[in-house]
ROVEX-723709 format. One record per residue: residue number from 1; residue in one letter; x, y, z of N, C-alpha, C in turn; chain. Coordinates in steps of 0.001 Angstrom, whole numbers, plus 524288, in hexadecimal, padded with zeros to 5 digits. Atoms other than C-alpha are relative to their C-alpha. Example, Ala and Ser with C-alpha at 12.3 -4.5 7.8 and 13.67 -1.06 7.14 Angstrom:
BEGIN
+-----+----+-------+-------+-------+-------+-------+-------+-------+-------+-------+----+
:   i : aa :   n_x :   n_y :   n_z :  ca_x :  ca_y :  ca_z :   c_x :   c_y :   c_z : ch :
+-----+----+-------+-------+-------+-------+-------+-------+-------+-------+-------+----+
:   1 :  a : 8037A : 7FB5A : 80000 : 8300C : 7EE6C : 81E78 : 80384 : 804B0 : 80000 :  A :
:   2 :  s : 7FCCC : 7FB5A : 7FFC4 : 83566 : 7FBDC : 81BE4 : 7FCFE : 80442 : 802DA :  A :
+-----+----+-------+-------+-------+-------+-------+-------+-------+-------+-------+----+
//
This chain:
BEGIN
+-----+----+-------+-------+-------+-------+-------+-------+-------+-------+-------+----+
:   i : aa :   n_x :   n_y :   n_z :  ca_x :  ca_y :  ca_z :   c_x :   c_y :   c_z : ch :
+-----+----+-------+-------+-------+-------+-------+-------+-------+-------+-------+----+
:   1 :  m : 7FBF9 : 7FF54 : 803C4 : D14BE : 906B1 : 7B6D7 : 7FE1E : 7FE75 : 7FAA0 :  A :
:   2 :  a : 80212 : 80117 : 80531 : D0C44 : 9058F : 7AAE7 : 802A1 : 8038C : 7FC15 :  A :
:   3 :  h : 7FD5E : 7FD05 : 803FF : D1222 : 90A25 : 79E4B : 7FCB1 : 8000D : 7FB1F :  A :
:   4 :  s : 80346 : 7FF43 : 80489 : D0C7E : 90EBC : 79182 : 801AF : 7FCDB : 7FB48 :  A :
:   5 :  h : 7FE2F : 802EC : 80484 : D1415 : 905A2 : 788AA : 7FD10 : 7FAEE : 7FF8E :  A :
:   6 :  s : 80250 : 8051D : 800CE : D0DC3 : 8F9DC : 782A7 : 803FC : 7FCA9 : 7FD1D :  A :
:   7 :  h : 7FC6C : 803AA : 8026C : D1556 : 8EDE2 : 77E97 : 7FCDA : 7FB51 : 7FE46 :  A :
:   8 :  d : 80274 : 804E6 : 8017F : D1199 : 8E195 : 77747 : 80128 : 7FC0E : 8043C :  A :
:   9 :  r : 7FF54 : 803CA : 7FBD7 : D0F78 : 8D6FD : 7815C : 7FDEF : 7FABB : 7FE45 :  A :
:  10 :  d : 80229 : 80529 : 800E5 : D0DB9 : 8C87D : 780DB : 7FC00 : 7FEF4 : 80448 :  A :
:  11 :  h : 8043B : 80134 : 7FC5D : D0341 : 8C19C : 788EC : 801B3 : 7FFDC : 805AF :  A :
:  12 :  r : 7FE38 : 8002C : 7FA8E : D0BBF : 8C12F : 79538 : 80122 : 80563 : 80232 :  A :
:  13 :  g : 7FEE9 : 7FAD1 : 7FE0D : D0D19 : 8CFF9 : 7965E : 8059C : 801A1 : 7FF1E :  A :
:  14 :  h : 7FAA6 : 7FE9C : 80144 : D1AEC : 8D03D : 790CF : 80011 : 802C5 : 7FAC8 :  A :
:  15 :  s : 7FF59 : 7FD82 : 8050F : D1EE8 : 8D94E : 78600 : 8034E : 7FC6C : 7FCA1 :  A :
:  16 :  h : 7FCF3 : 80343 : 8037A : D2554 : 8D370 : 77A30 : 805D1 : 800A7 : 800DB :  A :
:  17 :  d : 7FA77 : 7FF7B : 7FECF : D3245 : 8D865 : 77F6C : 80187 : 7FC9F : 804AE :  A :
:  18 :  g : 7FEE0 : 803BA : 7FBDC : D310F : 8CE62 : 78A6A : 7FFA1 : 80223 : 80580 :  A :
:  19 :  h : 80054 : 7FDC1 : 7FABF : D2F24 : 8D7AB : 795DD : 7FA70 : 7FF7B : 8020B :  A :
:  20 :  a : 80526 : 8009C : 7FD9E : D23EE : 8D502 : 79F3D : 7FD78 : 8054F : 800CF :  A :
:  21 :  h : 802EF : 7FB2F : 7FF2E : D1971 : 8DF5E : 7A028 : 7FB1F : 7FECB : 8031C :  A :
:  22 :  n : 804B7 : 8008A : 7FCE5 : D0E0A : 8E154 : 7A95A : 7FBC3 : 80336 : 7FD6B :  A :
:  23 :  g : 80440 : 7FD2E : 8028C : D01C6 : 8E4D4 : 7A1CE : 80218 : 80369 : 7FBA4 :  A :
:  24 :  p : 7FE79 : 7FCAA : 8044B : D0364 : 8F05A : 798C3 : 80531 : 802CA : 800D0 :  A :
:  25 :  a : 7FB56 : 7FCED : 7FEC8 : D0FAD : 8F593 : 79F47 : 804F1 : 7FCCF : 7FF59 :  A :
:  26 :  p : 7FB09 : 802C4 : 8001A : D1DA3 : 8F1E3 : 79C2E : 80240 : 7FFCA : 8057B :  A :
:  27 :  v : 7FDAC : 80098 : 7FADD : D25A1 : 8ED42 : 7A7B8 : 80319 : 804DA : 80179 :  A :
:  28 :  f : 7FCFC : 7FB46 : 7FF10 : D2ED1 : 8F8E7 : 7A67A : 7FE3A : 8042E : 7FC34 :  A :
:  29 :  a : 80153 : 7FBA3 : 8036A : D2C41 : 90644 : 7A0D4 : 80382 : 7FFE6 : 7FB39 :  A :
:  30 :  e : 7FD04 : 7FFBC : 804DB : D3064 : 906E2 : 792B2 : 80277 : 80566 : 7FF9E :  A :
:  31 :  p : 7FDAC : 7FACF : 800AF : D39BF : 911E3 : 78F24 : 7FC29 : 8038C : 7FD10 :  A :
:  32 :  g : 80375 : 7FC3E : 80286 : D31D3 : 91DEA : 78B92 : 7FA37 : 7FF16 : 80104 :  A :
:  33 :  h : 80597 : 800E2 : 7FF04 : D2517 : 918B2 : 79145 : 7FD7F : 804EB : 80242 :  A :
:  34 :  d : 802F1 : 7FB7A : 7FE13 : D1A92 : 9226E : 79514 : 7FF15 : 7FF56 : 805D9 :  A :
:  35 :  h : 80062 : 800CF : 7FA5D : D1CF8 : 922CC : 7A3BA : 7FB66 : 802F4 : 8025F :  A :
:  36 :  s : 8047C : 7FD2E : 7FDD8 : D1280 : 92D0D : 7A610 : 7FB0A : 7FCBD : 7FF66 :  A :
:  37 :  h : 8048C : 80367 : 800BD : D08B1 : 9233C : 7A093 : 7FFF6 : 7FBAA : 80414 :  A :
:  38 :  c : 7FFFD : 80441 : 7FC2D : D0D2D : 91830 : 7A971 : 7FEF6 : 8021D : 8057C :  A :
:  39 :  s : 80101 : 7FD93 : 7FAF0 : D0D14 : 92161 : 7B521 : 7FA2F : 8013A : 8009D :  A :
:  40 :  s : 80597 : 7FEB7 : 7FFAC : CFF4C : 92603 : 7B1FE : 7FCB3 : 7FB0A : 80045 :  A :
:  41 :  t : 802C8 : 80500 : 7FFAC : CFB22 : 917BD : 7B04A : 7FFDB : 7FE12 : 805A3 :  A :
:  42 :  v : 7FFAD : 8018F : 7FA81 : CFFB0 : 914C1 : 7BE28 : 7FC06 : 80315 : 80334 :  A :
:  43 :  l : 8038B : 7FCA7 : 7FCFA : CF808 : 9204E : 7C395 : 7FA49 : 7FEF3 : 7FE9F :  A :
:  44 :  a : 80564 : 80113 : 8019C : CEBC9 : 91D81 : 7BB93 : 7FE10 : 7FADA : 80249 :  A :
:  45 :  r : 80168 : 8050C : 7FDC2 : CEBCC : 90F56 : 7C017 : 7FEE8 : 80090 : 805DA :  A :
:  46 :  a : 800B9 : 7FF43 : 7FA5D : CED57 : 9137E : 7CE4F : 7FAF7 : 802F4 : 8012C :  A :
:  47 :  e : 804D3 : 7FD06 : 7FF33 : CE25E : 91D7E : 7CD44 : 7FB36 : 7FCA0 : 7FF08 :  A :
:  48 :  s : 8046E : 80353 : 80162 : CD938 : 913DD : 7C6B1 : 7FF14 : 7FBC4 : 80419 :  A :
:  49 :  l : 80091 : 80429 : 7FC20 : CDBE3 : 908BC : 7D028 : 7FE9B : 80220 : 80562 :  A :
:  50 :  s : 80168 : 7FDAC : 7FAF6 : CDB12 : 911BE : 7DBF7 : 7FA24 : 80118 : 80034 :  A :
:  51 :  a : 805A3 : 7FEE1 : 8003C : CCD85 : 91631 : 7D7C7 : 7FCD8 : 7FAF1 : 8002C :  A :
:  52 :  e : 802B2 : 8050D : 80036 : CC96E : 90835 : 7D4CA : 80004 : 7FD4B : 80554 :  A :
:  53 :  r : 7FF69 : 8029A : 7FAEF : CCE47 : 90363 : 7E20D : 7FDF1 : 80339 : 8048D :  A :
:  54 :  g : 801EE : 7FCA2 : 7FBD9 : CC8E3 : 90EDB : 7E9C5 : 80433 : 801C8 : 803C1 :  A :
:  55 :  v : 7FBAF : 7FE00 : 7FCCE : CD638 : 91317 : 7EEC8 : 8019A : 8054A : 7FDD2 :  A :
:  56 :  r : 7FE94 : 7FAB2 : 80199 : CDBDF : 920D3 : 7EE41 : 805AE : 80057 : 7FE51 :  A :
:  57 :  l : 7FAC8 : 7FEB6 : 801D1 : CE788 : 92480 : 7E619 : 800D1 : 805B5 : 80186 :  A :
:  58 :  t : 7FF5E : 7FABC : 7FDE3 : CEA96 : 9303A : 7EEA9 : 80456 : 802E3 : 7FD13 :  A :
:  59 :  q : 7FC0F : 7FCCE : 80298 : CF352 : 93B4A : 7EA3D : 80582 : 7FDDA : 800F7 :  A :
:  60 :  i : 7FAC1 : 801EE : 7FED3 : CFF62 : 935D7 : 7F12E : 800E4 : 7FAAB : 7FD7A :  A :
:  61 :  r : 7FF81 : 8051B : 80284 : CFCD5 : 92808 : 7EC26 : 800F7 : 800AF : 7FA22 :  A :
:  62 :  r : 7FF57 : 7FEEB : 80592 : CFB9A : 92D6B : 7DE59 : 80575 : 80243 : 7FEF3 :  A :
:  63 :  q : 7FAD0 : 7FDA7 : 800B4 : D0805 : 93587 : 7DFE8 : 80450 : 7FBDD : 80063 :  A :
:  64 :  v : 7FC27 : 8042F : 7FF6C : D0FA7 : 929AA : 7E49B : 7FFE5 : 7FC7C : 7FB2B :  A :
:  65 :  l : 80078 : 80341 : 804A9 : D0A69 : 92184 : 7D954 : 80231 : 802C6 : 7FB31 :  A :
:  66 :  e : 7FDD6 : 7FCFE : 80466 : D0DB8 : 92C56 : 7CF9C : 805F6 : 7FFF6 : 8001C :  A :
:  67 :  a : 7FA48 : 8000F : 7FF80 : D1BA6 : 92CCA : 7D4D9 : 8022A : 7FAA2 : 7FE85 :  A :
:  68 :  l : 7FE51 : 80547 : 80166 : D1CD9 : 91E00 : 7D397 : 7FF7C : 7FF11 : 7FA20 :  A :
:  69 :  a : 80115 : 800DC : 8058D : D16FA : 91E23 : 7C5F3 : 80380 : 80348 : 7FC71 :  A :
:  70 :  a : 7FCB1 : 7FC81 : 80323 : D2081 : 9289C : 7C180 : 8050B : 7FD61 : 7FE30 :  A :
:  71 :  t : 7FB28 : 802B1 : 80163 : D2B6F : 91E90 : 7C02C : 7FF1B : 7FA20 : 7FFDD :  A :
:  72 :  h : 8002C : 805B5 : 80012 : D2DCD : 9103C : 7BD5D : 8040F : 7FDBD : 803B1 :  A :
:  73 :  q : 7FC3B : 801C5 : 7FC21 : D37D2 : 90F87 : 7C833 : 7FD77 : 80035 : 80564 :  A :
:  74 :  p : 80243 : 7FFF0 : 7FABD : D3442 : 90C0B : 7D634 : 801CF : 804C7 : 80311 :  A :
:  75 :  i : 7FEF2 : 7FB4A : 7FCEE : D339F : 91789 : 7DF93 : 7FF3C : 7FEBC : 805C6 :  A :
:  76 :  g : 80061 : 800B5 : 7FA5E : D3636 : 9170A : 7EE2B : 7FC5F : 80409 : 8026C :  A :
:  77 :  a : 803BA : 7FC8B : 7FD5C : D2CF9 : 91D68 : 7F7DE : 8023A : 80575 : 800E0 :  A :
:  78 :  y : 7FDD4 : 7FAD1 : 7FEF9 : D364C : 92870 : 7FB55 : 80103 : 80307 : 7FB02 :  A :
:  79 :  e : 7FF8F : 7FD68 : 80514 : D38ED : 92B51 : 7ED0F : 7FAA1 : 8020A : 7FE4A :  A :
:  80 :  l : 80558 : 7FE3C : 80120 : D2A25 : 92C1B : 7EB65 : 7FECA : 80505 : 802F7 :  A :
:  81 :  i : 800FA : 7FB5A : 7FCCD : D2976 : 935E3 : 7F678 : 8028F : 804C0 : 7FD81 :  A :
:  82 :  e : 7FD48 : 7FBAD : 802A3 : D338E : 93E5A : 7EF8A : 7FD29 : 801A6 : 7FB0B :  A :
:  83 :  k : 802C0 : 7FECD : 804DE : D2C12 : 93D62 : 7E2B4 : 7FAD5 : 802DA : 800FE :  A :
:  84 :  l : 8050A : 7FDA6 : 7FEB0 : D1FA4 : 941C0 : 7E999 : 80088 : 80553 : 802A0 :  A :
:  85 :  e : 7FF1E : 7FADC : 7FDAC : D25CC : 94E09 : 7EF08 : 7FD2B : 80425 : 7FCC2 :  A :
:  86 :  d : 802DF : 7FBF1 : 802DB : D1D47 : 959AF : 7EB90 : 80390 : 804A6 : 7FEB6 :  A :
:  87 :  t : 7FCED : 7FB80 : 801D0 : D21B6 : 966B2 : 7E5EC : 80242 : 80332 : 8047D :  A :
:  88 :  e : 7FE0C : 7FD25 : 7FB79 : D23B1 : 96C31 : 7F39C : 803D1 : 7FCC1 : 80337 :  A :
:  89 :  g : 7FC3D : 8034B : 7FD3F : D2CC7 : 96116 : 7F78D : 7FDA5 : 7FC88 : 8042E :  A :
:  90 :  k : 80291 : 8033F : 7FC0F : D22AF : 95A21 : 7FFFC : 7FF62 : 7FA74 : 7FDDD :  A :
:  91 :  r : 8005E : 80586 : 80174 : D2339 : 94B51 : 7FFA9 : 7FBEE : 7FD4F : 8035F :  A :
:  92 :  p : 803BE : 802F6 : 7FCCD : D18DD : 941AA : 80402 : 802E6 : 7FCD7 : 80428 :  A :
:  93 :  a : 7FDB2 : 8031F : 7FBCD : D1B76 : 93A5D : 810A7 : 800C6 : 7FA63 : 7FE17 :  A :
:  94 :  p : 7FF17 : 80569 : 801A0 : D2158 : 92CD0 : 80ED7 : 7FB50 : 7FC6F : 800F6 :  A :
:  95 :  i : 8047A : 80362 : 7FED2 : D159A : 92665 : 81572 : 7FBA6 : 800C4 : 7FBF6 :  A :
:  96 :  t : 803F6 : 7FEE0 : 803FA : D0C9C : 92D03 : 80B83 : 80141 : 7FD24 : 7FAEF :  A :
:  97 :  v : 7FE5D : 802A9 : 804CC : D1473 : 92799 : 80020 : 7FF96 : 7FA14 : 800B7 :  A :
:  98 :  y : 80062 : 805A0 : 7FF0F : D1539 : 91A0E : 80647 : 7FA4C : 7FE34 : 80003 :  A :
:  99 :  r : 80592 : 8016C : 80018 : D066C : 919E9 : 8085A : 7FDF0 : 7FFF4 : 7FA67 :  A :
: 100 :  a : 80193 : 7FFD8 : 80580 : D046C : 91DD7 : 7FA1E : 80225 : 7FB35 : 7FD22 :  A :
: 101 :  l : 7FDAE : 804A4 : 8026F : D0DCC : 91309 : 7F5E4 : 7FD10 : 7FB0E : 8019D :  A :
: 102 :  d : 802FD : 8048D : 7FE2C : D067E : 9091D : 7FE5B : 7FAE8 : 7FF73 : 7FCF6 :  A :
: 103 :  f : 804DB : 80010 : 802FE : CF9D3 : 90CDE : 7F783 : 80109 : 7FE36 : 7FA66 :  A :
: 104 :  l : 7FECA : 8014E : 8056D : CFFFD : 90C02 : 7E9F6 : 80183 : 7FA46 : 7FF72 :  A :
: 105 :  l : 7FE86 : 80585 : 80013 : D05EB : 8FEB1 : 7ED15 : 7FB38 : 7FC8A : 800C6 :  A :
: 106 :  e : 804B0 : 80306 : 7FECD : CF933 : 8F99A : 7F2D0 : 7FC55 : 7FFBF : 7FB51 :  A :
: 107 :  q : 8038A : 7FFBF : 80477 : CF190 : 8FDD7 : 7E6C8 : 80270 : 7FDCE : 7FAFA :  A :
: 108 :  g : 7FD5E : 8020C : 804A2 : CFBA0 : 8F853 : 7DD46 : 80187 : 80438 : 7FC1D :  A :
: 109 :  f : 7FE7C : 7FBA4 : 80360 : CFF06 : 905CC : 7D7D2 : 805F3 : 800BE : 7FFF4 :  A :
: 110 :  a : 7FA54 : 7FFAD : 7FFA0 : D0D48 : 90441 : 7DBC1 : 80200 : 7FACE : 80219 :  A :
: 111 :  h : 7FD60 : 804A1 : 7FDED : D16F8 : 8F994 : 7DF49 : 804C6 : 801BA : 80303 :  A :
: 112 :  r : 7FB29 : 7FF1E : 7FD1C : D2218 : 8F8F2 : 7E8EF : 80421 : 7FC66 : 7FDC4 :  A :
: 113 :  i : 7FB8A : 80311 : 801BC : D2F15 : 8F478 : 7E394 : 80357 : 7FF14 : 804D7 :  A :
: 114 :  e : 7FD84 : 80140 : 7FB02 : D3466 : 8EDA4 : 7EF9E : 805E1 : 800C1 : 7FFDD :  A :
: 115 :  s : 7FA4C : 7FFC8 : 80034 : D427E : 8ECC6 : 7EB26 : 80212 : 80590 : 7FFC8 :  A :
: 116 :  r : 7FE5F : 7FA87 : 80066 : D42F6 : 8FB77 : 7E8F8 : 7FD89 : 80363 : 80446 :  A :
: 117 :  n : 802F3 : 7FD13 : 7FC16 : D3A09 : 8FF68 : 7F44F : 7FDA8 : 804DF : 7FD80 :  A :
: 118 :  a : 80218 : 7FBB7 : 80318 : D32FB : 907AD : 7EA44 : 7FAE1 : 7FE47 : 7FD75 :  A :
: 119 :  f : 80540 : 800D7 : 80214 : D2623 : 908BA : 7E2EE : 7FFB4 : 80189 : 7FA48 :  A :
: 120 :  i : 80128 : 7FE95 : 80567 : D2114 : 90921 : 7D4FA : 7FA20 : 80006 : 7FF41 :  A :
: 121 :  a : 8058A : 7FFE9 : 80156 : D13D9 : 90C4C : 7CF2D : 7FEAB : 7FB23 : 7FCD5 :  A :
: 122 :  c : 801CC : 8048E : 802F3 : D0BCB : 90153 : 7C921 : 7FB10 : 80165 : 7FCFC :  A :
: 123 :  a : 804A4 : 7FF22 : 8033D : D0220 : 90224 : 7BDEB : 7FDAB : 7FAE0 : 7FE32 :  A :
: 124 :  h : 801BF : 80528 : 801AA : CFF79 : 8F393 : 7BCFC : 7FBD0 : 7FDDD : 803A7 :  A :
: 125 :  d : 803C0 : 802EC : 7FCE5 : CF41D : 8EB5E : 7C19A : 80206 : 7FA73 : 8004B :  A :
: 126 :  h : 7FD97 : 80523 : 7FF6E : CFAC3 : 8DF4C : 7C6E5 : 7FBE0 : 7FBDF : 8010C :  A :
: 127 :  k : 803A1 : 80457 : 7FF62 : CF3B5 : 8D254 : 7C624 : 8010A : 7FD3D : 80524 :  A :
: 128 :  d : 7FF50 : 80322 : 7FB49 : CF13F : 8CA7B : 7D263 : 80327 : 7FB2E : 7FE9C :  A :
: 129 :  g : 7FCD0 : 8049A : 800E7 : CFB41 : 8BFA7 : 7D36A : 804E1 : 80105 : 7FCD2 :  A :
: 130 :  s : 7FB55 : 7FEB7 : 8030C : D0538 : 8C69A : 7CB07 : 80444 : 80213 : 8038D :  A :
: 131 :  v : 7FB87 : 7FDCF : 7FD46 : D12B8 : 8C9EC : 7CFB9 : 8017A : 80502 : 7FD2B :  A :
: 132 :  v : 7FE13 : 7FB1E : 80235 : D16D9 : 8D7F0 : 7CDA9 : 805EE : 7FFBE : 80031 :  A :
: 133 :  m : 7FA4E : 8002D : 8005B : D24DE : 8D879 : 7C8FC : 80201 : 80570 : 7FEAD :  A :
: 134 :  f : 7FD7D : 7FAFC : 80104 : D2D00 : 8E4CA : 7C9D6 : 8055E : 7FED7 : 7FDBC :  A :
: 135 :  l : 7FB1F : 800CA : 802C7 : D3840 : 8E4F3 : 7C02D : 8031A : 80509 : 80096 :  A :
: 136 :  i : 7FD2D : 7FB4E : 7FE70 : D422E : 8EE90 : 7C589 : 80525 : 80050 : 7FD07 :  A :
: 137 :  c : 7FB2F : 7FF54 : 802F9 : D4CAB : 8F395 : 7BC6A : 80438 : 8023C : 8038C :  A :
: 138 :  e : 7FBAE : 7FE51 : 7FCB1 : D5985 : 8F4B3 : 7C3B4 : 8031F : 8046C : 7FD8D :  A :
: 139 :  s : 7FD29 : 7FBE1 : 802AE : D5E99 : 8FE40 : 7B991 : 7FD2C : 8053D : 8004E :  A :
: 140 :  c : 802D8 : 7FB04 : 8002E : D5401 : 9089D : 7B7F5 : 7FC3C : 800BF : 8048C :  A :
: 141 :  g : 80378 : 7FF96 : 7FB7E : D4BB5 : 905AA : 7C410 : 7FA3D : 7FF82 : 7FEC2 :  A :
: 142 :  t : 80575 : 80075 : 80183 : D3F1F : 90430 : 7BC57 : 7FDCE : 7FACE : 801E5 :  A :
: 143 :  v : 802A3 : 804BF : 7FE49 : D3549 : 8FA4B : 7C163 : 7FBC4 : 7FEAC : 7FC11 :  A :
: 144 :  g : 8041F : 80211 : 80358 : D2D32 : 8F229 : 7B80F : 7FC7C : 7FC96 : 8034A :  A :
: 145 :  e : 803C5 : 80316 : 7FD0B : D212C : 8EAE4 : 7BC79 : 7FD7A : 7FC05 : 7FC6B :  A :
: 146 :  a : 8028F : 80431 : 802E5 : D1BD1 : 8DDDE : 7B7BD : 7FD47 : 7FC85 : 803FB :  A :
: 147 :  e : 80287 : 803B2 : 7FC7D : D1327 : 8D35A : 7BD54 : 7FF92 : 7FAC0 : 7FD51 :  A :
: 148 :  s : 80052 : 8053B : 8022A : D11D3 : 8C4B7 : 7BB9D : 7FC92 : 7FC94 : 80374 :  A :
: 149 :  e : 80347 : 803B5 : 7FD29 : D06FC : 8BB7F : 7BF9B : 802E6 : 7FAD6 : 800BF :  A :
: 150 :  a : 7FD2A : 804F4 : 7FFB0 : D0FBC : 8AFC8 : 7BCAC : 803E3 : 8000B : 80480 :  A :
: 151 :  v : 7FC42 : 7FF9C : 7FBAD : D1A3D : 8B474 : 7C618 : 7FD0A : 80017 : 80530 :  A :
: 152 :  g : 8032E : 7FFD7 : 7FB43 : D0FA9 : 8B765 : 7D02A : 7FE2A : 7FA9B : 801A6 :  A :
: 153 :  k : 801C3 : 80559 : 7FED9 : D0A4F : 8A996 : 7CF2F : 8048A : 7FCA5 : 801E8 :  A :
: 154 :  a : 7FB72 : 80313 : 7FE6A : D17EB : 8A3B3 : 7D027 : 801AA : 8015A : 8058F :  A :
: 155 :  l : 7FE95 : 7FE64 : 7FAB3 : D1B10 : 8ABA4 : 7DC50 : 7FBF7 : 7FE27 : 803FF :  A :
: 156 :  a : 80421 : 801C4 : 7FC6D : D0DE2 : 8A872 : 7E28A : 8006C : 7FA27 : 800F0 :  A :
: 157 :  t : 7FF57 : 805A5 : 7FF7E : D102B : 899F5 : 7DFF0 : 804AA : 7FEBA : 8037C :  A :
: 158 :  a : 7FB53 : 800EB : 7FCD1 : D1DE2 : 89A65 : 7E5AA : 7FF07 : 80176 : 805AF :  A :
: 159 :  a : 8012B : 7FE50 : 7FAA8 : D192A : 8A1F9 : 7F196 : 7FC2E : 7FC44 : 80297 :  A :
: 160 :  g : 803EA : 80396 : 7FDE4 : D0D6B : 8991A : 7F364 : 80246 : 7FABD : 80179 :  A :
: 161 :  a : 7FD89 : 80508 : 7FEE7 : D1629 : 88D16 : 7F323 : 80276 : 7FFD1 : 8056B :  A :
: 162 :  i : 7FDC3 : 7FFE0 : 7FAB9 : D1C2C : 8918A : 7FFF9 : 7FC41 : 8028D : 803E6 :  A :
: 163 :  g : 803F9 : 7FE01 : 7FC76 : D0F80 : 896B3 : 805C2 : 80027 : 805D8 : 800D9 :  A :
: 164 :  f : 7FF85 : 7FA4D : 7FF8F : D1246 : 8A4FC : 8036C : 7FBEC : 80294 : 7FC86 :  A :
: 165 :  i : 803E3 : 7FD18 : 80305 : D0792 : 8AE4B : 7FF14 : 8021F : 80579 : 7FF0E :  A :
: 166 :  p : 7FDCF : 7FAD3 : 80119 : D0D69 : 8BA25 : 7F824 : 7FBE7 : 8044C : 8005C :  A :
: 167 :  r : 80364 : 7FB64 : 7FFA6 : D0781 : 8C77B : 7FAF8 : 8004B : 80323 : 7FAF9 :  A :
: 168 :  g : 7FF42 : 7FD1C : 804D3 : D0D14 : 8CDB3 : 7EEE2 : 80490 : 7FDB8 : 7FD0F :  A :
: 169 :  q : 7FBDA : 80228 : 80331 : D15B5 : 8C9FA : 7E3B0 : 8023F : 80443 : 7FC8C :  A :
: 170 :  v : 7FD3F : 7FBFA : 802F8 : D1F5B : 8D3F9 : 7DEA8 : 80596 : 7FE2F : 7FF46 :  A :
: 171 :  i : 7FA9D : 80176 : 80125 : D2C55 : 8D149 : 7D813 : 802CC : 804CA : 7FDDC :  A :
: 172 :  e : 7FCB3 : 7FBD0 : 80210 : D3726 : 8DB21 : 7D5BA : 804A9 : 7FD89 : 7FD53 :  A :
: 173 :  l : 7FBA5 : 801FE : 8030A : D40EA : 8D805 : 7CB10 : 80398 : 80486 : 7FE91 :  A :
: 174 :  a : 7FC31 : 7FC04 : 80171 : D4D3D : 8DFFC : 7C96D : 802C4 : 7FE3C : 7FB0A :  A :
: 175 :  g : 7FD4D : 80130 : 804E1 : D53EE : 8E0C7 : 7BC43 : 800B8 : 804ED : 7FCD5 :  A :
: 176 :  i : 7FF36 : 7FB98 : 8038B : D55F8 : 8E971 : 7B081 : 7FBA4 : 7FFFE : 7FBF4 :  A :
: 177 :  c : 8044B : 7FF99 : 803C6 : D4AA0 : 8EE43 : 7A828 : 8022D : 7FFF9 : 7FA6A :  A :
: 178 :  r : 7FE2C : 8006C : 80566 : D4B49 : 8ECBE : 7996F : 80209 : 8052B : 7FDE5 :  A :
: 179 :  h : 7FE1A : 7FAE7 : 801D2 : D4D40 : 8FB62 : 7977F : 805A3 : 800E9 : 801C1 :  A :
: 180 :  c : 7FA9E : 7FF7B : 7FE0F : D5975 : 8FB6C : 7A010 : 80394 : 7FC0C : 7FD61 :  A :
: 181 :  q : 7FCF5 : 803E0 : 802DD : D5E0B : 8EEF5 : 79964 : 80167 : 80221 : 7FA99 :  A :
: 182 :  a : 7FF17 : 7FDD4 : 8053F : D5C89 : 8F5A8 : 78C2C : 80404 : 80466 : 8002B :  A :
: 183 :  k : 7FC2D : 7FBB7 : 7FF67 : D640A : 901A3 : 79108 : 80580 : 7FDD4 : 8009C :  A :
: 184 :  a : 7FAE1 : 80257 : 7FEFD : D6F1C : 8F8F5 : 795CF : 80249 : 7FD79 : 7FB0C :  A :
: 185 :  q : 7FE3A : 80289 : 804D2 : D6FBF : 8F1E9 : 788C1 : 800F5 : 803E8 : 7FBA0 :  A :
: 186 :  g : 7FFC2 : 7FC13 : 80429 : D6E31 : 8FE3A : 7807F : 8049A : 8034C : 80070 :  A :
+-----+----+-------+-------+-------+-------+-------+-------+-------+-------+-------+----+
//
């Protein structure tokens, strides 16, 4: 979900408007952003990393990733199947789409939004030890993505205090994005 907008940021990765950002991408798509650029960024990253890792971004895997990258809203597996229907009305088998999703998740090219039982594309390189946070707008359905090493350390410390070793650290936060807040106030 990389975007083409640049914002002034302080040293913590926050823009001067106070919203957290992950690297060069804003947490949520700005109105009027160049979505074709962010979509192509997702695909270029996947192609580059696949070649670097010696894994294949097959045609179906690429098609699934393209469908995910076409929106900033999470998409369920069966909705993906519908989106992948060809001009003759033929759809890929569910197992084929699920295998493609498994590959994309394993490679970090997509994420699963547990609360929605759906998936989104990812254009970020997450740091080890960081917590990935999905900020889900309850109004427009858009999902923003941010990460925090500090939150990751705090969770690891809390888990370690009771002898628990976390396998993964993902947080989903529901709320209202600033664009929907502005619409409601405007």
